[in-house]
N, C-alpha and C positions, 0 to 999 in steps of 0.2 A: 766492564761487563756487568757488574752488579748494578750500576746506575741504569743501564739499559733494561735489565730485568725489573728493577723497581718501577721505572717509567711504564714498561709494558703492563705490569701488574696494576698500577694505578689507573692506566687507560682502560684496561679490561673491567676494573671495578666501576669506573665512571659510566661506561657503556651499559653495564648490567643495571646499575641504579637508574640510569636514564630510561631504559626500557621498562623497568619495574614500576616507575611512577608516571609514565606517559599515559595520557587518557586513552581509553580503548577506542577503536574505530567505531563510529556510529553506524547504526543500521536504521531502517525505517522503524517508525513507532507503530506498534500494534494497537488496534482498537477493535473490540469484539462487539458485534451487535447481537442482541437477543430478542426474545418475543416482545418485550416492551418497546423496542425500537421499530414499531410497525409502520412508521411513516417518517419522512424527513423531519417534520416538526417535533415528533416524539423522540427522535434519535439524537445523537451527540452532534455538537458543532465543532469542527476543526477550525480554530480561530484563524490560522494562516494556511491557506491551501497551497502555498508554495513549498511548505515543509513536507518531507516524505513520510506519508502514513500508509499503513497496510490495514485496511478495514476488512475484517472477516465477517461474512454473513452466511450462516448455514440455513438453507431454505429447501423446502419441498414444494411440489405443485400447489399453487394457491396462496402460499405464504409470501408476505412482503416484509422488507426491512428498509430502513431509510436513515440518512444522515445528511449533514450540511457542511459546506466549507466556504470560506470567504476568500476573495481575491480582490486586489486593488488595481487601479489603473496602471498599465504597463506590465502587469504580471502575465505569465503564460499559464493557461489552464491545461493541466496534464492529468489524464485519468486512464487507467489500464485495468483490464479484467484478466485475472489469472485463476487457475485451479491447480491444486497439487497433482503431481504425477502419481496418483494412486487410484485403485479401483474403489468404487465404480465410476468416480468422477471422470477419469481419463478415457473411459470407454463410451461415454455418452455422445450422441449426435448433437450437432449445434442446436437443433430445435428443443433438446432436452436440458440444455445448460441454462443457468439463470439469465434472465434479461436484466440489463442495467440501463437505466435511463437517467441522463443528467439534464436537469432543468436549470437554465441560466437565469440570472436576476431579471431579465426581461420576459421570461416565460417561454423562451425557445427551447425545444426538446432536442436532445442529442441521444440517439439510441446507439449503444456500443454494439456494432455489428460483429458477430463472431466470424472474422475473416482471416484468421491465422491460427496456427498451432506451432509456436516456436518454443522450444525447450529452454528453460532458464534455471540454472543452479544458484541458489541463494546460500552463500557460504556461512553467514552468521548463524543461521538456524540449521544448516546442513540439509536443506530441503530442495527437491527439484519440483519446479512448477512448469506449467504451459501458459504462455501468453496467448490469449484468445482475441484480444482487441486492444487497440491503443488509440487514444485521441489526444491531439495537442493542437492548441490554437490560442490566438490572442484572447485574453480574458475580457469579459464584460465585468466591470467593477461591481462588487456586491456579493450577495450570498447565493451560492449554488445549492440546489437540492438534488439528492441522488436517491433513486428508488431501485431496489433489487427485488425481482420477482422470481419465485421458484417455478420451474416448468417440468420437473421430472417427478416421478412417483417415489424416487429415492432421495434421501437428503444429500444435497450438494454443498460443499464448503467453498464458496466463492471468495476470492480476495480482490478487493477493489483498491488499487494503488492510486494515491493522490499525491501530487507534488513531486519534487525531486531534491530539495535542499536537505542535506543530512545534518540537521541541527535540532535541538529540542523544540517541541511545539506544544501548544496548549489545546486541551480538549475540554469542552464544557458540555454538561448535560442539559 
């Protein structure tokens, strides 16, 4: 009986130690754009656009923010537009929400049409968002440029999600 108790105690200890030293689950990496990031060339570069990034851009009517990301041959281009489920952002009409335009390496423009309102709970930050638009297609190799333009008289905090791989990624200014 004592041997079983000892084995049980050792097993419980090993499980506890294993949980304590296990790496935490990864979430998207946050990148915040500010006034100095007024165009893709002035904004940061996400070195690998397959890595999951959440780029935050707070904009009002007439303001622009920009950033870039790179993709290689065989990659999939994934970009999503979200807003937090909080007022006033979640009460705005589609025409008042930020416009997001993705320009591929060949110069083709992809405007993220606000064509959905799907609720999404992000457990790492404990925040509820609304998906507004999602685009996924085969990548054109090279550097993509993203422009976020404000269209409301109130400040809106847009989240542009890029990539899907939950691994550390590099951001360059």
